C-alpha positions, -999 to +999 in steps of 0.1 A: -340-625+698-307-620+717-286-589+729-259-595+701-290-597+673-310-570+688-280-547+688-271-552+653-305-546+644-308-511+664-275-502+651-287-508+616-318-490+620-294-456+630-275-460+599-302-469+577-321-436+594-292-412+583-300-393+552-274-369+551-256-390+521-225-390+535-207-427+526-185-440+554-179-469+576-176-467+613-167-498+637-191-497+667-172-518+696-194-527+729-168-534+761-178-557+789-190-528+807-213-515+783-195-491+771-192-483+736-163-477+714-162-464+678-139-458+653-139-440+623-129-449+588-106-475+598-085-494+581-081-525+599-103-553+601-128-555+628-118-585+646-083-565+646-106-536+658-126-553+687-094-569+698-077-537+704-106-520+720-108-556+744-144-549+732-173-577+735-190-578+704-181-556+672-202-540+643-193-525+615-217-504+599-206-494+562-227-470+542-224-462+509-240-460+475-246-495+469-268-489+508-263-498+541-246-531+555-241-542+594-220-570+600-219-577+637-192-601+653-194-615+688-171-649+702-187-676+674-212-658+664-218-637+632-244-614+615-247-596+587-278-573+578-279-553+546-301-533+525-291-526+491-303-495+471-326-505+445-321-483+423-282-483+423-287-524+414-313-515+385-288-490+371-252-507+373-221-492+361-205-522+358-214-549+331-230-580+334-213-595+304-182-593+288-177-587+248-144-603+233-131-604+196-143-631+173-109-639+166-100-650+200-128-675+201-124-689+172-092-707+168-083-685+137-050-665+137-023-691+127-004-710+151-023-747+139 
């Protein structure tokens, strides 16, 4: 496995092990000298933050009630490691269907 993917896996394992219940987003950049640069709750894109930090590779860690996701980017390479919360998938608060009025689909309503 290459270092880029190995780092993504390690970051994912740490993010998944956190049981604090805090929902957050953290950008992790690896600089050319091997140093780490962290940006908490960034409103910018991963590419913008990586460019600003002069990073060789960058990872965006997102923890939410939906689960944990790590998105990694390095020149010419992308990866996503994700684990969804199975309970949230079963008990969605968003409908999987849409109800419409019978008059909308029947052609009735005057105008014909």
